[in-house]
C-alpha positions as CSV (number, residue, x, y, z in Angstrom):
1,M,-15.3,10.5,11.9
2,G,-17.4,12.8,9.7
3,A,-14.7,15.5,10.0
4,L,-12.1,13.0,8.9
5,K,-14.1,12.0,5.8
6,Y,-14.6,15.7,5.0
7,V,-10.7,16.3,5.1
8,G,-10.2,13.2,3.0
9,V,-12.6,14.5,0.3
10,V,-11.0,18.0,0.4
11,A,-7.5,16.4,0.1
12,W,-8.8,14.2,-2.8
13,C,-10.2,17.2,-4.7
14,T,-7.0,19.2,-4.1
15,G,-4.8,16.4,-5.4
16,I,-7.0,16.1,-8.5
17,A,-6.7,19.8,-9.1
18,A,-2.9,19.6,-8.7
19,C,-2.7,16.6,-11.2
20,I,-4.7,18.8,-13.7
21,G,-2.5,21.8,-13.1
22,L,0.8,19.9,-13.5
23,S,-0.5,18.3,-16.8
24,A,-1.5,21.6,-18.2
25,W,1.9,23.0,-17.2
26,S,3.6,20.2,-18.9
27,G,1.5,20.7,-22.0
28,I,-1.7,18.7,-22.4
29,D,-1.0,17.8,-26.0
30,A,2.5,16.6,-25.2
31,V,1.4,14.5,-22.3
32,G,-1.3,13.0,-24.4
33,N,1.1,12.0,-27.1
34,A,3.5,10.6,-24.6
35,V,0.7,8.4,-23.1
36,A,-0.4,7.4,-26.6
37,C,3.2,6.2,-27.3
38,V,3.0,3.6,-24.5
39,G,0.3,1.6,-26.5
40,W,1.2,-2.0,-26.4
41,G,3.2,-1.5,-23.2
42,M,0.0,-0.8,-21.1
43,P,-0.9,-4.5,-20.7
44,F,2.6,-5.3,-19.5
45,V,2.5,-2.4,-16.9
46,V,-0.8,-3.8,-15.6
47,L,0.7,-7.3,-15.4
48,T,3.6,-5.9,-13.5
49,R,1.4,-4.1,-11.0
50,A,-0.7,-7.2,-10.6
51,A,2.5,-9.2,-9.8
52,T,3.6,-6.6,-7.2
53,V,0.2,-6.7,-5.4
54,S,0.2,-10.5,-5.6
55,V,3.5,-10.6,-4.0
56,A,2.6,-8.1,-1.3
57,G,-0.4,-10.4,-0.6
58,A,1.9,-13.4,-0.2
59,G,4.0,-11.4,2.2
60,W,0.8,-10.7,4.3
61,W,-0.2,-14.4,4.1
62,L,3.1,-15.5,5.7
63,L,2.2,-13.6,8.9
64,F,-0.7,-16.0,9.7
65,P,-0.1,-19.1,11.8
66,A,0.7,-22.2,9.7
67,S,-2.0,-24.2,11.4
68,G,-5.3,-23.4,9.8
69,R,-3.7,-20.7,7.7
70,L,-6.0,-19.0,5.1
71,R,-5.6,-20.0,1.5
72,L,-3.1,-17.9,-0.3
73,R,-5.6,-16.9,-2.9
74,A,-8.0,-15.4,-0.3
75,V,-5.3,-13.2,1.3
76,V,-4.1,-12.1,-2.2
77,L,-7.7,-11.2,-3.1
78,L,-8.0,-9.1,0.0
79,R,-4.7,-7.4,-0.8
80,F,-6.1,-6.4,-4.1
81,V,-9.1,-5.0,-2.3
82,R,-6.9,-3.0,0.1
83,E,-4.9,-1.6,-2.8
84,A,-8.1,-0.6,-4.7
85,V,-9.6,1.2,-1.7
86,N,-6.3,3.0,-1.0
87,A,-5.9,4.0,-4.7
88,L,-9.4,5.0,-5.6
89,L,-11.3,6.0,-2.5
90,P,-10.6,8.6,0.3
91,L,-10.9,5.6,2.9
92,G,-8.6,3.3,4.9
93,G,-8.0,0.3,2.7
94,D,-6.0,-1.4,5.4
95,I,-8.8,-1.0,7.9
96,I,-11.2,-2.5,5.4
97,G,-8.7,-5.4,4.7
98,A,-8.6,-6.2,8.4
99,R,-12.3,-6.2,8.7
100,L,-12.7,-8.5,5.6
101,L,-10.4,-10.9,7.3
102,T,-13.1,-11.6,9.9
103,F,-15.3,-12.9,7.0
104,W,-13.0,-15.9,7.0
105,T,-13.5,-16.8,10.6
106,V,-10.3,-15.0,11.5
107,G,-10.7,-13.4,14.9
108,G,-10.7,-9.6,15.0
109,P,-7.6,-9.3,17.2
110,L,-5.5,-11.5,14.8
111,A,-7.0,-9.7,11.8
112,A,-6.0,-6.4,13.3
113,A,-2.5,-7.6,14.4
114,S,-1.6,-9.2,11.1
115,T,-2.6,-6.0,9.2
116,I,-0.7,-3.7,11.6
117,I,2.5,-5.7,11.2
118,D,2.0,-6.1,7.5
119,V,1.7,-2.3,7.2
120,L,4.9,-1.9,9.3
121,I,6.7,-4.4,7.2
122,Q,5.6,-2.7,4.0
123,A,6.8,0.7,5.3
124,A,10.1,-0.7,6.5
125,T,10.8,-2.5,3.2
126,Q,9.8,0.7,1.4
127,F,12.3,2.6,3.5
128,L,15.1,0.0,2.5
129,F,14.0,0.3,-1.1
130,A,14.2,4.1,-1.0
131,A,17.7,3.8,0.7
132,L,18.8,1.5,-2.2
133,G,17.6,4.2,-4.6
134,L,19.5,6.8,-2.8
135,V,22.7,4.8,-2.9
136,M,22.1,4.2,-6.7
137,L,21.5,8.0,-7.1
138,V,24.8,8.8,-5.6
139,A,26.6,6.0,-7.5
140,L,25.3,7.4,-10.8
141,G,26.8,10.8,-9.8
142,A,23.4,12.6,-10.2
143,D,22.4,15.9,-8.7
144,T,23.7,16.2,-5.0
145,T,20.7,18.4,-4.2
146,A,18.3,15.6,-5.0
147,A,20.4,13.2,-2.9
148,G,20.5,15.5,0.0
149,I,16.7,15.9,0.0
150,A,16.2,12.2,-0.3
151,A,18.7,11.5,2.6
152,A,16.9,14.1,4.7
153,G,13.5,12.4,4.1
154,L,14.9,9.1,5.1
155,A,16.4,10.6,8.2
156,F,13.1,11.9,9.2
157,A,11.3,8.5,8.4
158,A,13.6,6.4,10.4
159,P,12.5,7.4,13.9
160,L,8.9,7.3,12.8
161,L,9.3,3.7,11.7
162,G,11.0,2.9,15.0
163,G,8.2,4.6,17.0
164,F,5.6,2.6,15.0
165,Y,7.4,-0.6,16.0
166,L,7.9,0.2,19.6
167,A,4.1,1.1,19.8
168,Q,3.4,-2.5,18.9
169,R,5.6,-3.9,21.7
170,G,5.2,-4.1,25.5
171,S,6.0,-0.5,26.1
172,G,3.2,0.6,23.7
173,H,0.9,-1.9,25.4
174,R,1.6,-0.5,28.8
175,I,1.1,3.2,27.7
176,L,-2.2,2.4,25.9
177,H,-3.3,0.4,28.9
178,F,-2.5,3.3,31.2
179,V,-4.4,5.8,29.0
180,L,-7.5,3.6,28.5
181,G,-7.5,2.6,32.2
182,R,-7.9,6.3,33.1
183,L,-11.0,6.7,30.9
184,K,-14.4,6.3,32.5
185,G,-17.3,4.2,30.9
186,D,-19.1,1.0,31.1
187,G,-17.4,-0.3,28.0
188,N,-13.8,0.5,29.2
189,W,-13.0,-3.0,30.4
190,R,-14.2,-4.6,27.1
191,V,-12.0,-2.2,25.3
192,L,-9.0,-3.1,27.4
193,G,-9.8,-6.8,26.8
194,T,-9.7,-6.2,23.0
195,V,-6.4,-4.3,23.2
196,D,-4.9,-7.1,25.2
197,A,-6.0,-9.6,22.7
198,V,-4.6,-7.5,19.8
199,Y,-1.2,-7.2,21.6
200,Q,-1.2,-11.0,22.4
201,C,-1.6,-11.6,18.7
202,L,1.2,-9.1,17.8
203,S,3.5,-10.9,20.2
204,M,2.5,-14.3,18.7
205,I,3.4,-13.1,15.2
206,Y,6.6,-11.4,16.2
207,A,7.7,-14.6,18.1
208,R,7.7,-16.4,14.7
209,R,10.7,-14.6,13.6
210,S,11.4,-16.7,10.5
211,D,7.9,-15.9,9.1
212,V,8.4,-12.1,9.8
213,V,11.8,-12.3,8.0
214,A,10.2,-14.2,5.0
215,S,7.5,-11.7,4.8
216,S,9.9,-8.9,4.6
217,L,12.0,-10.6,1.9
218,V,8.8,-11.1,-0.1
219,H,7.7,-7.5,0.2
220,M,11.2,-6.4,-0.9
221,V,10.9,-8.5,-4.0
222,G,7.6,-6.8,-4.7
223,W,9.2,-3.4,-4.5
224,L,12.0,-4.4,-7.0
225,I,9.4,-6.0,-9.4
226,G,7.8,-2.5,-9.6
227,V,10.9,-1.0,-11.2
228,A,9.8,-2.8,-14.4
229,E,6.9,-0.3,-14.7
230,V,9.3,2.6,-15.3
231,L,11.5,0.6,-17.7
232,I,8.4,-0.4,-19.8
233,V,6.8,3.0,-19.9
234,L,9.8,5.2,-20.7
235,G,11.1,2.5,-23.1
236,C,7.8,2.8,-25.0
237,M,8.0,6.5,-25.0
238,G,11.4,6.3,-26.8
239,H,13.4,7.5,-23.8
240,P,14.8,4.2,-22.4
241,V,16.7,4.3,-19.1
242,T,19.0,1.9,-17.4
243,I,17.9,-0.4,-14.5
244,G,19.8,1.8,-12.1
245,E,18.0,4.9,-13.3
246,A,14.6,3.2,-13.2
247,L,15.4,2.0,-9.7
248,V,16.1,5.6,-8.5
249,I,12.8,6.9,-10.1
250,E,10.6,4.1,-8.8
251,S,12.1,3.8,-5.3
252,L,12.0,7.6,-4.6
253,V,8.6,8.2,-6.1
254,Q,7.3,5.4,-3.9
255,A,8.9,7.3,-0.9
256,V,7.1,10.4,-2.0
257,R,3.8,8.5,-2.1
258,G,4.5,7.2,1.3
259,A,5.2,10.6,2.6
260,A,2.0,12.0,1.1
261,F,-0.2,9.3,2.7
262,A,-2.7,11.9,3.9
263,V,-3.7,12.6,0.3
264,P,-5.7,9.8,-1.4
265,S,-3.4,8.0,-3.9
266,A,-1.0,10.7,-3.4
267,L,-2.7,12.8,-6.1
268,G,-0.4,15.7,-7.2
269,A,2.5,14.6,-5.1
270,Q,3.3,11.6,-7.3
271,E,3.3,13.8,-10.4
272,A,5.4,16.5,-8.9
273,G,7.9,13.8,-7.6
274,L,8.2,12.2,-11.0
275,I,8.8,15.5,-12.7
276,L,11.7,16.2,-10.3
277,L,13.0,12.6,-10.4
278,C,12.8,12.3,-14.2
279,G,14.4,15.7,-14.6
280,I,17.5,14.3,-13.0
281,F,17.9,12.0,-16.0
282,A,17.0,14.7,-18.6
283,I,13.5,13.2,-19.1
284,P,11.2,16.1,-20.0
285,P,8.1,17.0,-17.8
286,D,5.5,15.8,-20.3
287,Q,6.9,12.2,-20.2
288,A,7.2,12.3,-16.4
289,V,3.5,13.3,-16.2
290,A,2.7,10.6,-18.8
291,L,4.5,8.0,-16.6
292,S,2.4,9.1,-13.7
293,L,-0.9,8.9,-15.7
294,I,0.1,5.3,-16.9
295,K,0.7,4.4,-13.3
296,R,-2.7,5.7,-12.3
297,A,-4.3,3.9,-15.2
298,A,-2.9,0.7,-13.8
299,D,-4.4,1.7,-10.5
300,L,-7.8,2.1,-12.2
301,V,-7.6,-1.2,-14.2
302,L,-6.9,-3.2,-11.2
303,G,-8.8,-1.2,-8.7
304,V,-12.2,-1.3,-10.2
305,P,-12.3,-5.2,-10.0
306,G,-11.0,-4.9,-6.5
307,L,-13.9,-2.6,-5.5
308,V,-16.3,-5.0,-7.3
309,A,-14.9,-7.8,-5.1
310,L,-15.4,-5.7,-2.0
311,Q,-19.1,-5.3,-2.9
312,I,-19.5,-9.0,-3.6
313,L,-17.8,-10.0,-0.3
314,E,-20.0,-7.5,1.7
315,G,-23.2,-8.8,-0.2
316,E,-22.3,-12.4,0.6
317,R,-21.7,-11.4,4.2
318,L,-25.1,-9.7,4.4
319,T,-26.8,-12.7,2.7
320,A,-25.2,-15.1,5.2
321,S,-26.2,-12.9,8.1
322,Y,-29.8,-12.9,6.9
323,S,-29.8,-16.6,6.3
324,R,-28.7,-17.3,9.9
325,R,-31.4,-15.1,11.2
326,E,-33.9,-16.9,9.1
327,G,-32.6,-20.3,10.1
328,Q,-31.4,-21.2,6.6
329,P,-27.9,-22.8,5.8
330,R,-25.0,-20.4,5.8
331,I,-23.4,-19.6,2.4
332,S,-19.7,-20.6,2.4
333,L,-17.0,-18.4,0.7
334,D,-14.9,-21.7,0.1
335,L,-11.6,-19.9,0.7
336,H,-11.1,-20.7,4.5
337,S,-8.0,-22.8,5.0
338,E,-5.0,-24.1,3.2
339,G,-4.6,-27.6,2.3
340,H,-7.8,-28.5,0.3
């Protein structure tokens, strides 16, 4: 675990250095002037980002059983925390989100299963979003080289998505059971029991196909809403683009971010991707880097409150745990179930 943290910190520092280098190459003054041009558009970018995260939270919420389902606002809050950790810290926001679910009396297996499926749906809809961007790129008659690179990336991602799905089904369960069954240790049976419980919850969620389809549609809507960020920022910079062009830029840069998942917040990769994508539509590098910086500013504006919420939730958890040990009444988070 310590080695993984070290690798994450190194990747984070490397990404920051890449961002600085690309900004310097594009011209610090030019990038600064482009950012300043956004001005009044920044609040609208933040509102657009808040909408996309909220919609993603609603997609996650739909995966929970209707009976005793968590309040929508609780799941949306946790989605903001997930995004904050993923964007601002070299940690796993999805893992933290699953853990926080247990604070609302959600069992560990269900918390893990819902998060795993939500991550898959997010990745699958992002794949479809990128495919839509590729189709639009071809329709616009843009650079065939860029279209070929995008197509190759999608061809590489497709079997990975398929493998991730199969790993959650019966074949993946049997393989994992076989591997764990060969390990020695007193806690082996307990681990196997937890794995069985997680796969049971996975099967339960997948059995509710209408909810999975609804969650997928909601996630897709969230990706499409994100196109507004590109329209707003480039419009404020005096370089307006069409909805089709904005769709190409947003969808394919999100694909770049997904491919660079090993680097926290895709530092450096997002900037390089935007320089290449914006260049297709004759948008200069300084404006492309400025667009990336505005996106990162939105990450920061929404991410800091998300991290604060994480600390508050952890603090309330510790207080409640201490109160139980001391025999005092437990503090309630008042976000448990829908219908009140």
